[in-house]
N, C-alpha and C positions, 0 to 999 in steps of 0.2 A: 624407593621414591618417596619424597616428602609428602605428607598429608597437607594439602593446601587450605588456606583460609583466604577467602575472597572478599576484598573491600570494593564495593561497586562505586560507580561515579555518582550514585545517588547518595548525598551526604548522610542521610538518616537510615541508610540501609547497609547491613553488613551480615556476614555469615561467619560463624565460628565452629571449628571442630577441634577438640582436644583428645589426645590419644592416651588410653589406658591409665586413667587417673586413680589416685589413691587418696585417702583422707589426709588432711594436713591441718595445721593450726589455723589456717585461714578459714576452715570450715567448708572448703571446696575440695573436689577431687583433683589432685595433681599427679601427673605421671613422672616417670624418670626422664631421661634425656630424649624426649620424643622428637620426631622430625616434623617440624611445623613450618609452614611457609605462608607468605602473604603475596597477593598481587593486586593491582588496581585495574579494574575493567576498562578496556579501550586504551590503556597505556602500554607501551612496549618497555619492558624492564630490561636494562642492559647489564646491570651489576648484581650478581647474586654472591653474597659474601657469607663466609663462615657457615656453609651448609652442613648440617649434621649428617654423619654417615648413616646409610640405611641399615647398617648392621645393628644400630642402637634402637631401631624403631620397634614398637610393639605391634601386635596383631592389629590390622587396620579396621577390623570389624568392631572393635571396642571404641565407640565414639559417644560423646555426650552431645545431645541436641541442645544447642545454646539457648533456643528460644522457641516457645509455642507461637502458633499463629495468633496475632493480636486480636483477631475477630472471634476467635474460639473462646467460649466461656468455660472456665474449668469446672469439672464435675466435683472435684474433691480438692483438698488442700495438699496437693502433691509437692514434693521437695523442689527447690529451685533448679537444681542441676539436672533433674530428670533421671532416667534410667541409664546408668553407666554402661550396662551390657547390651543395651538395645542396639541392634544392627543398623548400620547407616541406611541400608535399603528400606527399612521400615519407617524411617523418618518422613515426615510430610514435606513434600517438595513443592515450592512455588517459584515461579520465575520472577526475577527481579525486573522492575521497570526502570529503564534508563532515563535519567533526568537530563535532557539536552540543554536545559536552561541553567543548570548549575555551573558556576564558574569558580575556579580555584581561588582560594584566598591569596592576596598579593604576597603574603609572606610564606607561601607554602613551600618555597624552595628551602626554607630553614630546616625542614624536616626531611630532606632527602638523605636519610641516615639510617634506614632500616633495610637489612638484607631481605630480598624477595626472590621468588623462583623465576627462572627465565622462561621464555615462551615454549621451550622444548620440553618442559616438564609435563608429566602426565597429570591432568586435573580432571580425569573422567569421573572421579567419585564425588565431586563437589555437589552438595545439596544446597540450593538457594533458599534462604529464609529471609523474609522481610522484616525489618526492625519495627515498622509501624505502618498500618494502613491509613491512619488518620491524615497522613501527609501524602498527597498525590502529586503529580507533576504539573499542576496548574501554574500558570505564569504569575499569578497574583499572590505573592508570599503573604501579604497582610490578610487576605481572605482565608488562606490556608491556616494561618495562626489563629484567627478568630474562630474558624470552624473547629479547630482542635480544642480551644478553650471551651467552646459550647458543648462539643461532644464529650469532653472529659467531665465537665461539671454535671451534664445530664447522666453520664454513666455512674457518677458518684451518688446521685440521688436514687437511681434505679437499683443498682447492685454494687454497693460499696466494696464488698469483699471481692468481687470479680475484678474490679478496677485495681484494687491493691495487689492482687495476685499478678495482673498483667504488668504493673509497674515493677513488682518484685522480679518477675522473669526478665524484663528488659535490663534491670540493674545488674542482675546476675550475669547476663550476656555480656555486658560492658566489662565486668570484672574478669570473666573468663577470657575475653578478648585480650586484656592486659596481661594475663598469665601466659596465654599462648605466645604473645610476642616475647615474653621473658624467656620461654622455652626455646624459641628460635634463635635468640641471641645468648644462649647458655655459655657458649665458648667465650664470647666476648666478656661476659661477666666473670667467668673463671679466671681470665687473664688480668682482671683488675686486682690491685693490691687489696688485701683483706680488710683494711681499714676503710676502703672506699666501696666495697662491694655492695653493701646495703644501699648506699647512695646511688650507685650505678643502676641497681635493680629498680629503684624508685624512678630514675630517669627513664628507663624503658617503659615503665607503667605510664608515666606521663605522656610519652610520645604515642603510646597506644590510645590513651584517652583523647588526645588532641587529633587523632586521625579520623574520628567519627563525629557525627553531628548528634549531640545529646541535648539540644536545646529544648525539645519537647519533654524529654525526661526530666530535665532540670525544673521546667515549669510545673510539671506534675508533682515533683517532690516539694516544691514551694507551696503549692496549693494544699498539700497534705500537711504542711507545717514541719517538714523534715529538711535536713541539709540538702541543698541542691548542688553539692559537689563543686562549689566555687571556693577559691582560696585554699584548696587542699593540696597544692602542688607538692608540699614537703612530705606528704604522707598519703599517697594515693590509695594504696591497697588497704591500709588500716581504716581510712575514711569510708571507702566503699563497703567494707565488710561491716562496719558499725551501722551504716544505714540499712544494709540487708538484714542485719539482726533485728532491728526495730521493725522492719516490714514483716519479717517472719513472725514476730510475736503478735503483730496486729492481725495477721491472717491465721494465727494459731497453727503454723506449720509445725510438723513433728520435728524434733531435734534431739540428737543423742549427745552424750557427754564428749564423744570423740570429735564432734563437729562444732564449729564456731568457738573454739577455745581461743580466747583473745588475750592471753597473757595477763589475766586479771585486769585488763584495761576496761572492760565493760562488765558490769554486774548483771544481775537478773533483769529482764526487760522492764519490770515495773519499778526498779530502783534507779537512783541517780547514777550518772556515769562517773566512775572514779578513775582518775588517771594515776599511772604509776610514775612517780617522779624520782630522778636520780641527780645527785650533785654533778655539776659540770666536770669536776675532777675525776669522778668515777665513770664518766660516759665512755671514754675510749676503751676501757677494759670490757664494758658491757657489750659494746658493739663488736669487739674482736671475738668475744666468746660466742657471739651469734653466728659466727662464720659467714657473715655477710648475707644471711637470709632475712629479708625484710619482714617476713611474717612473724619472726621471733622477736621483733623489736616493737615496743609500744609506740602509740602515736606521739606521746610527749617525748619519748627518747629520740624519735626522728626530728622533732623540732629542736631538741637540745643538741642533736648532732650538728645541725646547721650552725647553731650558735657557737658550738665548740670549734667548728671549722673556721669561723670568722675570727674568733680569738686566737686561734692557732696561727692565722696568717697576719692579722693586724695588731695583735696584742690585746691586753685586757680592755674590756669595754669601759666606757665612761658612764658614771652614774647619772641617770636622768636623760640619757641620750641613746638612741638605738644605733646610730650610724657614726662611724669614724670620719675624721676630716683629714684630707691629704692636701698638701700644697706643693706645687712645682717651684723650685728655686734655681737660680743660675749663678753666674760668677759674682753677682752683687752680694750673695750670702757667704762668700768665701772670706771676705775682708770685714764683714760686718756681723760680729757675734751677737750684737744686740738684736738684730733682725731675727735670727733663729731663736734667741731667748724669748722674745716677745710673741713669736708665732706659737711656740710650745705653751707658753703661759696662757695664751688666748684660747687654747683648746685643740691645737693640731696634734694628731697622733702619728702621722706618717709624713716624712719629707721625701719628695720625689726629685730625682736627678735624671735629666735626659742625656744619655751618652752621645747623642747626635751633636751636642754642643760642648764647648770647653775641652778640658784635657784632665788626665789623672791628677795633676797637681792641684787644680781647682777643686776637683771632686774630693780629694783627701782633706782639704781645708774645710769644706762644707761639712763632711762627716765628723771631723774633729769638733766643730762648733756644735753639731747636733748632740753628740755624746756628752760634751761638757755641760751644755745647757740643760739637757735632760737629767744630768746628775745633780746640778744645783737645784732644780725645781722639784726633783724627786717625782718626775712624771715620765713614764716610758714613751719613747718616740722611735719608731723604726724608720729604716731608709730603704726606699724602692729605687732601683736604678733600671732604666729602660734601655735595652739594647737598641741601637739606631736601626738595625735591619736594613733591607734593601729598598728603602723608600726613595722614590724619585724626588729629587730636590734641585733647586737652582744652585749652581756652583758659586764659588767665591768671586768677588771683585778684587781688583788691586786695592791695597790699603789706601784709605783716605788720609787727609791731613789730621795731625794731632791738634785739634782746635776745640775750644769750648765757647759756645755762643752765650753771651750775657745780654739779656733783653728786658728792659723795663716794661711795665704795663701801661699802655696808652689808650686814650679814647679815640673815637671816630675821627676827631680832628687832628690826632697826632700829638696831643698834649699828654705828658707823662702823668699818670694817675698814681702810680706806685713805682718806686725805684726797684731794680732788679736786686735780689738777695743773693749774696755770694758767701760761701763758706771757705775760709782759708785755714788750712790745717795741715799737719804732716800727712804723707801718704798713708792710707789705711785708717785714719781717724775720721770716721763718718759723722755727718751732722745728726743732731737729734731728730727723731722721727715725727715730732709734733709740728714741724714746719714743712711746707710743700713748696714746689717751684723753686728749688735751690740749685744754683750752679756751684759745683764743687771744684775748687782750684787748689791743688796740692802744692805745698812748698816744702822742700827737704829740710830746711834749717829750723829745727824746733826752738832753739834759743832765740832766734830772730823773731818768731811768732810770739814768744813769751814776753819779749821786750816791747811789743806794740801796746799802745794805749788807746782808749776810747777817745775819738776825735782826730786821730792821726789820719793823714790822707796819703794814699799810695798812687803815685804817678807812673804812667807807663804808656808805651805805644803799642797798639794791637796789631794783628796780622796784616791789616791794610795800611798801616802807618798812621792811623788816627790817634791823636792824643786823648787819653781817657783817665778818669779819676775813680778811685775806690775810697769810700770813707768808712773807717772802722766805727761801728756802733755798739758793739758788745764783745766782751771776752767770755767765752763759755767753756768751763772745764768739763772734760768727759772722763770716762772710767780709765782710759788708757793715756790720755794726754790733754792738751788744751788747744782750743781753736778760737777763731775770731769771726764774727759776723760783720760783713761789709755791705754797703749799698752803692749802686751804680745807676746814675740817672740817664745814661746814654748807651745805646747798643754798642757792644764791643765784642771782638773776636780774640780771645786770649789763646795764645799757642804755647806749646812747650818751649821753655827757655826764655819766656818774656821776663824782663828785668823790672822789678818794683823798686821805685825810689820813694823813700819815706819823707814826707813833709810834716813837721810838727811845730807848733807854736813854741817859741823860745820860753823856757822856764828854768828855774834854778833849783837844784837840790843842794842845799848848803850854799857853797860859793862856786860850784862847778856847773858847767853847762852839760846837758845830756845830748850825745850825738848818736844816731841810729844809722847803721850801714844799710846796704841794699841786699836784696835777695832775688832769686829767680824761681820761676814756675817749674815744677817737677814735670815728669813725663805724663802727658794727658792721653786718654784713650783715643784711638783713631775714630774718625767720623764714619758711620756706616754708609757705604755707597749703595746706590739704587738706580734704576731706570724709571722714568715716568712714561706711562702708556695711557692713551685715551681710545674711546670707541672709534674704530675704523683704522687705527694705526696698524702697522705691521711690526711683528716682533720676531727676531730670529733666535733660535735655540742652536747652539754650536757645541762641538766637542772640545773646544779649546779649554785648557785647564784654568785660565784666569783671565779676566777681562777688566778694562777700565770703562766706565760709562761713556757713552757717546758725548762728544764735546759740541757745544753750541757755537755756531759761527754765523754771523750775519742773520741771527734770528732763525736759522734753519739747521736742522740736525744734519750732521755730516753723513748720516746713513741711518737705516732702521736701528732702533735700539737692539742690543744683544744680551742674552743671558747664556750661561753655560750649563751643561749637564754631561758629566763624564761617563754615565751609564750608557754603554753602546746599545744595550738591549732596546732602549727607547727608539733609537733611529732605525732599528731593524724591524720594529713591531707596528708602527703607526702608518696610517695611509691618509692621503688627502681626503678631506671631507669629514674626518672624524673630529669630535669635540675634544678640547683640551682645557684644563682649568689649573689656575695657579692660586697659591696662598689660601687654601681651604675654600676655594670657589669664589673669592673676592674678585678675581679677574678671570673672564672666560673668553675662549677664542675658538676658532675653527682652523684646522690644519689645511693650508693651501698648497703646500709643496714640500717634498721630502727628497733629500739625497743622502749620500753616504756620511756627510759631515754636518749638515744643517737641516733644520726644520723651520719652514716659514709659516707663521701663525697670524691670522687676522683677528684683532681684538674685537669682540662683539658685546662685551660687558665690562664696565669699569666704573669708577666713581664719577660724579658729575663733573668734577674738575680734573679728572685723571686719577689714576692710582699708582702708588709706588710699589715696585717689585724689586726686592733686595735679595741678598744671598740667603741660602738655606731655607727657602720657601718651598712649599709642597708643589708638586706637579702631579696632576691626576689625568688619566686618559681612560675614562670609564668604559668606552666601547671597544678599546684595543685589547688584543689578547696577549697580555703580559703575564709571565709566570716566573716567579722567583722561587728558588729552592734553597733551603737550609740557611745556615748562618754565614755571614760574611767574614773575611779575615779580621776585620776590625771588631766584629762581634765577639770572636773567639779571644782576642786580646783583652777586650773589655770584660769578658766573663771571668778571666782570671782575677782581675781587680775586684769585680763584684763578689766573687767567692770569698775574698779575704776581708771585705769592708762592709758589705750591705747585708740586709735581711731578706730582701725580695728582688727577683729579677723579672723585669717586664719584657715579654717577647712581642716585638712589633710585627705587624702585618702577617699574623699567622693566617695561612691560606688553606692548608690541608693537614692531614694526619702526619705526613712525612716531616713537616716542619716541627711538630711536637716531638716526634720520635728522635730527630737529630739532636734537639736540645736535651732530651733525656739521656741520650748516649754520651753527650759531652759532660753532663752532670755526673753520670756514673763513673766516667774516667777520673773525675776530680773527687769522687766519693762525697758528693754534696746531697745528702738525703734530707737535710732539714731546711735548705734554702727554699723559700716560698717562690712559687711560679705564678705569674699573672699573665694570662693570655689576653692580648689586646685585640679586640674584634673591630677591625676598621676596613675590611674588604668584604666584597660580596661573597667570595668563596668561603671566607671564615665564618660569615653569618650563616650561610647555607649548611655548613658542616659542623656547626657548633656541638650538636650532641656527639658526633664522632670524635671531635677534638677533645671533649671532656672525658669520654671513655678511654681515649689513648692516654691522656694525662693521668688518669686514675690508676694506670699501671704502676706508677711510682709512688712512694710514700710521701713525697714532698707536699707541703701545704699548697693549696691551689686556689686561684681566684680568677675572675674575668673582669676586664675593663671594657666598658662600653665607650669606645672612642668615637664619639658622635660627629666629629669634624670630618675625618676621611670617610666615615660610613655614609654620611649624607651625600657627600660628593660622588662616591662610588655608586651608590644604589638609588639615589634620587631623594631630594629634600622632602617630597611629599610622603615618602614611605618611612621617614625616620621615626615618627611617633609610634607606628606599629612595630617597627623593628626593635626599638628600645624596650617596649613592653614585652615583646617575644623573648628577648635575651634575659630580662629580669625573671620571667617565668621559668625558662629552661634552667637558670642558675638556682632558683629556688628548689626546683624539682631535684636537682643534682646535689643539693646541700652545699653548693659552692658560693662563696661570697662574691658579690659584685661591686663594681666601682662605677659611679656615675660621674662621667667626665666630659670635658669640653665646654667652655664658655659659661660655666656656672658663676653667677654674679660677676660677670666680666666687666660691665660698665662700672659697677661699684668698685671693683679692684683698681681699675684704671683712672677713673674720674672722681670717685668718691660719692657718686649718686647712682643708685640702682634703677632699672626700669621695673614697671609692674610685672612684666612677664618674667623677668629674672627671679623675682621673689617666689612666684608660683612654681617656677621650674626648680628652684632649690628645695621647695617644700615637697614636691613630687619625688625629687631625688632622694629624700629621706627614706624611701622604700628600699633603696639599695643599702648595702652594709657599709659603704664608704662613699663620700662625696669629694670630688677633687676640685680644687681651685688652682687657677694659673696665677703667675706672679703679676704684680702691679704696684703702682705707687701707694695705693691705699689697701694693701693686702691685709694689714692687721684689722682694719675696720671691716673688711669683707669676711674675715674669719669669725670676728665677734658676732656679726650679723647672722652668718650661717649657723653658728652654734646656737643662737637664740631661736632661729627658725626650726632647727632640728629638735630642740628641747620642747618647743611649743607644740609641735606636730607629732612627737613620738607617741603620745597617748591618744591622739585623735584619729590616727589612721593605722591600719594594720600594714605589715610589710608588703603584701601583695593581695589585692582583691579585685583585679579587673575581670570583666567578662570578655573573653577572647573568642573569636570565631574559630570554627573547626578548620583543620588543615588536612589535606589529603596528600600525603607524602608518597614517594614511589620506590626509590631504588637502592638506598644505602643500607637500611636495616633489614 
């Protein structure tokens, strides 16, 4: 039977027992594969995972008492760990007081990832020890905090040594608690790849540290002028051991050479701390030689390990900047090599392609441009391709007309202030990036374009039959061909096949007149179709494969607007009264009716003048029980392309361990051990199981990263929780030495309109705590990249990677 460890509902109280410990380089007694378990008082634990066989358990009487009663004044300088051979029955037992007023942290679901014993397990040998008597169950937390500070300060004045010993005992208990959790998850750690084993162990220590309330202990350490264990996520055990060493020297506790051996990381108590540094190129071998045991790796090596993992995934770091920059591109980058060139030149390290859009031909052109531009600039740039995954999206509409609208700028009275600017060039010849608000009109005849001159007038009839004029104002050579700038003073709708007639003032070259023929507009892209919805409107979601938007007749819609969704699981899972959201929460509604082929939605939130809902927009049903498993058929086809062309693969909508396991199986089939994996956390299930997802991913040697997809995450879990959730993900990634990506709406206004909001600038600066910051495409994306590069450089030396003070979490059933 496992020897249990009880975590009570009182956040500052816990009990720890560890079985048959032996000395280790941590300076504490550790046992073999002991059977250790956790449970949370008043909670029913449903899932016990990876329980160690009782045959491996040592005699149960060999127990270390984790903590002395905090009211008891020590008579001598006893060692922190106490008597390892003391029988459990001799330990002082005190009943824990249940704190009925304590409420779980809103993000506590994120740590449902540690295996614990079920209710049927024998827990008769548990001895309850209180962590602190200074904090009782009073309803006034501020009074408790003030009482604690007064009591602690008074204790320092009266008996400084006794107070130091109490703090030392409590800190040792925290450390033993972390080691016990490591023991309980020993099989999980053994299954991790040896390169990740030390990181996985540190992740377990982090979860243990976050499962208890150490706020009073942190305050006490701060008053004493010691590290208060903030910002040590990357090296939990090394930091705890270092502080304990200092406290031991202050209390003059006896110490042998076999204890507190710290891999030359800490010298004698009176000397300065000396860190053992290794070059990044030598880090991997040093970690592998440690066999994944975190106690054999120095504090600085653990930090370097995180940096090494980031460079392994994203490529070499940029001088003067701690974070990489990633930019999402689409079909516009396939024909515009200058765009990719300017992005990389501005500081972009990774180009992201979303497989939910476009096709392999477009992707191949983008990757070709990335590789050629990277070579020309001699700057490495990697390619991340996101698998579309089983995301709920609106389906396609019937293709719209191939029309380009040309509209001049007018004032409130309708007077033209500035004519519309039109770029006329062969297909694929893009306008220079220094001009905005440009209408691109392709013409196949390159010789005809070259024959045009400044002052020529192009006469044509637009799609409505209106006669319009374009005046050539400039001929502009590009790297691939030549184009012409033209101006139009009236609104026009130019369609594919429109014929241009050239009107030129008569002039002579020698004795002959110059005559210019006509030419036609090449194929234009189709206009994106959409439906317009307002608050109070009804919207119908149907299974039909393709739709045309509802037509307007006599100022009335022929029926409620419709969008499609081919995923039948949606129609089988939702119920009337449940909320539904579209386009990352821009449009919200309530389901009013459901049948086998349609869902009727009442719109309750939209723009003031209505909102447009187009194809390929997200659909979220946060309260419905939808569960997707594995990779889709499209994902498997795209994975073959990614394996041959990209550096990293993004896994969308990771929800549980099985999703990661299926991807690993597919990568093993293709023998892809160097392809980087990015887990996109954008669902509630993915957030709650993140530690487990990382431990599963660490079974493979592939470089690993996590993307904080804040768009879907906010819609799925609640906007008001997003700030806490993104902090939590950053902390978990730092503890696991896994690089993180700060994504969604970073400098979005700047990228689209050219002017940022104040909040965007702050958000981008905070994003610098992640290892990579992602921007989305926009008309002013180059300006956005330059701005982000400047922000990251300015803040890289002013803020550490992660120094937030987070509340404790009480997790329950998965670890």
